[in-house]
N, CA, C and O atoms as a GROMACS GRO file, in nm:
protein
  292
    1MET      N    1  15.081   9.066  13.059
    1MET     CA    2  15.163   9.181  13.118
    1MET      C    3  15.305   9.145  13.026
    1MET      O    4  15.351   9.031  13.032
    2GLU      N    5  15.369   9.246  12.943
    2GLU     CA    6  15.481   9.262  12.893
    2GLU      C    7  15.585   9.276  13.006
    2GLU      O    8  15.559   9.303  13.123
    3ARG      N    9  15.723   9.250  12.947
    3ARG     CA   10  15.810   9.326  13.022
    3ARG      C   11  15.867   9.467  12.973
    3ARG      O   12  15.940   9.437  12.879
    4LYS      N   13  15.869   9.536  12.981
    4LYS     CA   14  15.996   9.599  12.893
    4LYS      C   15  16.034   9.725  13.015
    4LYS      O   16  15.964   9.788  13.093
    5HIS      N   17  16.185   9.726  12.984
    5HIS     CA   18  16.238   9.789  13.046
    5HIS      C   19  16.266   9.736  13.198
    5HIS      O   20  16.273   9.813  13.294
    6GLY      N   21  16.283   9.585  13.208
    6GLY     CA   22  16.278   9.550  13.359
    6GLY      C   23  16.201   9.574  13.434
    6GLY      O   24  16.233   9.569  13.553
    7LYS      N   25  16.037   9.618  13.388
    7LYS     CA   26  15.902   9.675  13.473
    7LYS      C   27  15.827   9.547  13.388
    7LYS      O   28  15.856   9.493  13.281
    8LYS      N   29  15.715   9.524  13.487
    8LYS     CA   30  15.586   9.424  13.434
    8LYS      C   31  15.497   9.559  13.401
    8LYS      O   32  15.459   9.645  13.481
    9GLU      N   33  15.471   9.548  13.229
    9GLU     CA   34  15.400   9.694  13.248
    9GLU      C   35  15.208   9.601  13.282
    9GLU      O   36  15.188   9.482  13.255
   10ARG      N   37  15.143   9.659  13.318
   10ARG     CA   38  15.001   9.611  13.368
   10ARG      C   39  14.894   9.655  13.257
   10ARG      O   40  14.915   9.772  13.226
   11THR      N   41  14.799   9.604  13.194
   11THR     CA   42  14.692   9.702  13.127
   11THR      C   43  14.565   9.702  13.220
   11THR      O   44  14.466   9.631  13.231
   12MET      N   45  14.594   9.769  13.255
   12MET     CA   46  14.482   9.782  13.428
   12MET      C   47  14.398   9.990  13.401
   12MET      O   48  14.443  10.102  13.375
   13ILE      N   49  14.235   9.912  13.435
   13ILE     CA   50  14.179  10.068  13.415
   13ILE      C   51  14.125  10.049  13.537
   13ILE      O   52  14.121   9.935  13.585
   14VAL      N   53  14.064  10.179  13.618
   14VAL     CA   54  14.007  10.171  13.737
   14VAL      C   55  13.869  10.163  13.702
   14VAL      O   56  13.840  10.200  13.588
   15VAL      N   57  13.806  10.133  13.754
   15VAL     CA   58  13.645  10.090  13.728
   15VAL      C   59  13.569  10.092  13.874
   15VAL      O   60  13.638  10.076  13.976
   16THR      N   61  13.401  10.117  13.886
   16THR     CA   62  13.371  10.113  14.025
   16THR      C   63  13.263  10.013  13.977
   16THR      O   64  13.218  10.003  13.863
   17LYS      N   65  13.230   9.935  14.094
   17LYS     CA   66  13.107   9.821  14.145
   17LYS      C   67  13.003   9.990  14.162
   17LYS      O   68  13.031  10.108  14.186
   18LEU      N   69  12.857   9.896  14.129
   18LEU     CA   70  12.749   9.979  14.162
   18LEU      C   71  12.786  10.015  14.320
   18LEU      O   72  12.773  10.135  14.339
   19LYS      N   73  12.816   9.962  14.404
   19LYS     CA   74  12.778   9.997  14.509
   19LYS      C   75  12.899  10.040  14.578
   19LYS      O   76  12.912  10.013  14.697
   20GLY      N   77  13.006  10.118  14.504
   20GLY     CA   78  13.111  10.217  14.538
   20GLY      C   79  13.229  10.202  14.530
   20GLY      O   80  13.321  10.285  14.526
   21GLU      N   81  13.226  10.003  14.527
   21GLU     CA   82  13.384   9.960  14.519
   21GLU      C   83  13.473   9.991  14.400
   21GLU      O   84  13.451   9.960  14.282
   22ARG      N   85  13.584  10.061  14.451
   22ARG     CA   86  13.651  10.059  14.319
   22ARG      C   87  13.746   9.958  14.281
   22ARG      O   88  13.843   9.941  14.355
   23PHE      N   89  13.736   9.894  14.184
   23PHE     CA   90  13.846   9.762  14.160
   23PHE      C   91  13.961   9.834  14.020
   23PHE      O   92  13.968   9.954  13.990
   24VAL      N   93  14.024   9.744  13.969
   24VAL     CA   94  14.139   9.789  13.874
   24VAL      C   95  14.098   9.615  13.767
   24VAL      O   96  14.087   9.493  13.777
   25LEU      N   97  14.094   9.689  13.706
   25LEU     CA   98  14.009   9.574  13.564
   25LEU      C   99  14.124   9.560  13.471
   25LEU      O  100  14.183   9.665  13.448
   26ASN      N  101  14.180   9.425  13.397
   26ASN     CA  102  14.254   9.403  13.318
   26ASN      C  103  14.214   9.476  13.168
   26ASN      O  104  14.251   9.392  13.085
   27CYS      N  105  14.180   9.545  13.125
   27CYS     CA  106  14.136   9.592  12.978
   27CYS      C  107  14.188   9.511  12.872
   27CYS      O  108  14.103   9.502  12.783
   28ASP      N  109  14.302   9.442  12.842
   28ASP     CA  110  14.314   9.340  12.747
   28ASP      C  111  14.215   9.226  12.775
   28ASP      O  112  14.149   9.178  12.683
   29LEU      N  113  14.205   9.188  12.887
   29LEU     CA  114  14.028   9.096  12.902
   29LEU      C  115  13.916   9.117  12.874
   29LEU      O  116  13.829   9.039  12.912
   30ILE      N  117  13.885   9.230  12.796
   30ILE     CA  118  13.761   9.299  12.758
   30ILE      C  119  13.710   9.229  12.674
   30ILE      O  120  13.778   9.225  12.571
   31GLU      N  121  13.583   9.145  12.669
   31GLU     CA  122  13.557   9.112  12.521
   31GLU      C  123  13.443   9.167  12.505
   31GLU      O  124  13.425   9.220  12.396
   32THR      N  125  13.336   9.174  12.601
   32THR     CA  126  13.208   9.290  12.539
   32THR      C  127  13.189   9.384  12.635
   32THR      O  128  13.230   9.381  12.751
   33ILE      N  129  13.123   9.469  12.580
   33ILE     CA  130  13.126   9.613  12.710
   33ILE      C  131  12.896   9.637  12.669
   33ILE      O  132  12.857   9.693  12.567
   34SER      N  133  12.847   9.609  12.722
   34SER     CA  134  12.691   9.659  12.669
   34SER      C  135  12.615   9.732  12.781
   34SER      O  136  12.643   9.713  12.900
   35GLU      N  137  12.520   9.816  12.741
   35GLU     CA  138  12.468   9.878  12.854
   35GLU      C  139  12.294   9.871  12.821
   35GLU      O  140  12.240   9.927  12.726
   36ASN      N  141  12.224   9.784  12.930
   36ASN     CA  142  12.118   9.758  12.919
   36ASN      C  143  12.075   9.793  13.052
   36ASN      O  144  12.104   9.696  13.122
   37PRO      N  145  11.996   9.919  13.156
   37PRO     CA  146  12.058  10.050  13.137
   37PRO      C  147  12.198  10.045  13.198
   37PRO      O  148  12.288  10.109  13.144
   38ASP      N  149  12.225   9.962  13.324
   38ASP     CA  150  12.418   9.932  13.335
   38ASP      C  151  12.433   9.874  13.269
   38ASP      O  152  12.360   9.799  13.205
   39THR      N  153  12.590   9.906  13.266
   39THR     CA  154  12.695   9.882  13.238
   39THR      C  155  12.750   9.762  13.241
   39THR      O  156  12.822   9.742  13.339
   40THR      N  157  12.738   9.660  13.148
   40THR     CA  158  12.830   9.534  13.193
   40THR      C  159  12.909   9.505  13.111
   40THR      O  160  12.899   9.532  12.992
   41ILE      N  161  13.031   9.423  13.185
   41ILE     CA  162  13.179   9.433  13.095
   41ILE      C  163  13.162   9.242  13.110
   41ILE      O  164  13.111   9.164  13.190
   42SER      N  165  13.222   9.236  13.012
   42SER     CA  166  13.218   9.070  13.004
   42SER      C  167  13.369   9.032  12.963
   42SER      O  168  13.418   9.086  12.864
   43LEU      N  169  13.425   8.960  13.021
   43LEU     CA  170  13.592   8.913  13.017
   43LEU      C  171  13.572   8.814  12.907
   43LEU      O  172  13.460   8.769  12.888
   44THR      N  173  13.675   8.777  12.834
   44THR     CA  174  13.732   8.664  12.794
   44THR      C  175  13.774   8.534  12.883
   44THR      O  176  13.831   8.440  12.827
   45ASN      N  177  13.749   8.531  13.003
   45ASN     CA  178  13.744   8.442  13.102
   45ASN      C  179  13.658   8.360  13.137
   45ASN      O  180  13.683   8.247  13.179
   46GLY      N  181  13.460   8.450  13.112
   46GLY     CA  182  13.360   8.467  13.122
   46GLY      C  183  13.325   8.518  13.257
   46GLY      O  184  13.228   8.492  13.328
   47ASP      N  185  13.463   8.625  13.285
   47ASP     CA  186  13.384   8.666  13.422
   47ASP      C  187  13.283   8.811  13.449
   47ASP      O  188  13.351   8.894  13.509
   48LEU      N  189  13.209   8.837  13.434
   48LEU     CA  190  13.108   8.985  13.470
   48LEU      C  191  13.131   9.088  13.518
   48LEU      O  192  13.209   9.068  13.611
   49TYR      N  193  13.105   9.204  13.507
   49TYR     CA  194  13.110   9.298  13.593
   49TYR      C  195  13.002   9.384  13.582
   49TYR      O  196  12.954   9.389  13.469
   50ILE      N  197  12.940   9.467  13.683
   50ILE     CA  198  12.818   9.544  13.651
   50ILE      C  199  12.905   9.655  13.707
   50ILE      O  200  12.952   9.628  13.818
   51VAL      N  201  12.940   9.777  13.655
   51VAL     CA  202  12.994   9.871  13.688
   51VAL      C  203  12.898  10.029  13.630
   51VAL      O  204  12.818  10.049  13.539
   52ARG      N  205  12.966  10.124  13.750
   52ARG     CA  206  12.863  10.228  13.719
   52ARG      C  207  12.934  10.311  13.614
   52ARG      O  208  12.846  10.378  13.561
   53GLU      N  209  13.070  10.343  13.550
   53GLU     CA  210  13.067  10.403  13.465
   53GLU      C  211  12.975  10.382  13.338
   53GLU      O  212  12.901  10.284  13.342
   54SER      N  213  12.968  10.487  13.193
   54SER     CA  214  12.913  10.442  13.083
   54SER      C  215  12.979  10.345  13.009
   54SER      O  216  13.087  10.313  13.058
   55MET      N  217  12.945  10.284  12.899
   55MET     CA  218  13.003  10.206  12.812
   55MET      C  219  13.104  10.330  12.740
   55MET      O  220  13.187  10.265  12.676
   56GLN      N  221  13.122  10.415  12.730
   56GLN     CA  222  13.166  10.512  12.695
   56GLN      C  223  13.269  10.570  12.745
   56GLN      O  224  13.370  10.604  12.682
   57GLU      N  225  13.247  10.586  12.863
   57GLU     CA  226  13.384  10.605  13.003
   57GLU      C  227  13.472  10.437  12.966
   57GLU      O  228  13.588  10.414  12.934
   58VAL      N  229  13.405  10.386  12.978
   58VAL     CA  230  13.497  10.220  12.975
   58VAL      C  231  13.588  10.232  12.856
   58VAL      O  232  13.710  10.213  12.858
   59ILE      N  233  13.505  10.272  12.736
   59ILE     CA  234  13.573  10.220  12.632
   59ILE      C  235  13.680  10.385  12.598
   59ILE      O  236  13.766  10.397  12.511
   60ASP      N  237  13.637  10.493  12.699
   60ASP     CA  238  13.805  10.599  12.685
   60ASP      C  239  13.889  10.586  12.806
   60ASP      O  240  14.005  10.623  12.822
   61LYS      N  241  13.814  10.529  12.886
   61LYS     CA  242  13.960  10.473  12.994
   61LYS      C  243  14.022  10.361  12.918
   61LYS      O  244  14.143  10.355  12.938
   62THR      N  245  13.977  10.269  12.836
   62THR     CA  246  14.071  10.208  12.784
   62THR      C  247  14.203  10.251  12.684
   62THR      O  248  14.321  10.217  12.688
   63ILE      N  249  14.110  10.360  12.576
   63ILE     CA  250  14.189  10.451  12.476
   63ILE      C  251  14.278  10.468  12.534
   63ILE      O  252  14.383  10.414  12.497
   64ASP      N  253  14.277  10.534  12.627
   64ASP     CA  254  14.351  10.657  12.723
   64ASP      C  255  14.462  10.593  12.792
   64ASP      O  256  14.572  10.647  12.788
   65PHE      N  257  14.442  10.470  12.865
   65PHE     CA  258  14.549  10.356  12.890
   65PHE      C  259  14.614  10.344  12.756
   65PHE      O  260  14.716  10.404  12.723
   66LYS      N  261  14.557  10.276  12.695
   66LYS     CA  262  14.688  10.231  12.558
   66LYS      C  263  14.750  10.361  12.549
   66LYS      O  264  14.868  10.380  12.577
   67ARG      N  265  14.683  10.436  12.517
   67ARG     CA  266  14.755  10.568  12.457
   67ARG      C  267  14.918  10.583  12.529
   67ARG      O  268  15.027  10.568  12.474
   68LYS      N  269  14.893  10.608  12.637
   68LYS     CA  270  14.996  10.608  12.736
   68LYS      C  271  15.074  10.512  12.708
   68LYS      O  272  15.172  10.555  12.647
   69ILE      N  273  15.078  10.404  12.723
   69ILE     CA  274  15.159  10.305  12.708
   69ILE      C  275  15.201  10.288  12.598
   69ILE      O  276  15.317  10.248  12.612
   70TYR      N  277  15.169  10.295  12.472
   70TYR     CA  278  15.197  10.312  12.349
   70TYR      C  279  15.304  10.408  12.290
   70TYR      O  280  15.397  10.381  12.214
   71GLN      N  281  15.256  10.568  12.364
   71GLN     CA  282  15.379  10.663  12.366
   71GLN      C  283  15.464  10.666  12.426
   71GLN      O  284  15.522  10.774  12.439
   72ARG      N  285  15.505  10.570  12.479
   72ARG     CA  286  15.648  10.502  12.504
   72ARG      C  287  15.750  10.451  12.410
   72ARG      O  288  15.867  10.433  12.442
   73PHE      N  289  15.681  10.418  12.243
   73PHE     CA  290  15.763  10.349  12.158
   73PHE      C  291  15.767  10.417  12.072
   73PHE      O  292  15.833  10.388  11.972
   0.00000   0.00000   0.00000
């Protein structure tokens, strides 16, 4: 997290577990994303998440989030 203008900026995207539970994921911690056939996200801390979103959807959400953050500069 970084501090910008006195507020904490979080690098989070919303994804959905296979059973339907939505949660936020820190996209700065994503190490790999694979599809076989389910989308598995592996984080730099060793955690693994299997999500409903496709690999491309996770990539797109991350890119969209980063664009919003960097547009401020």
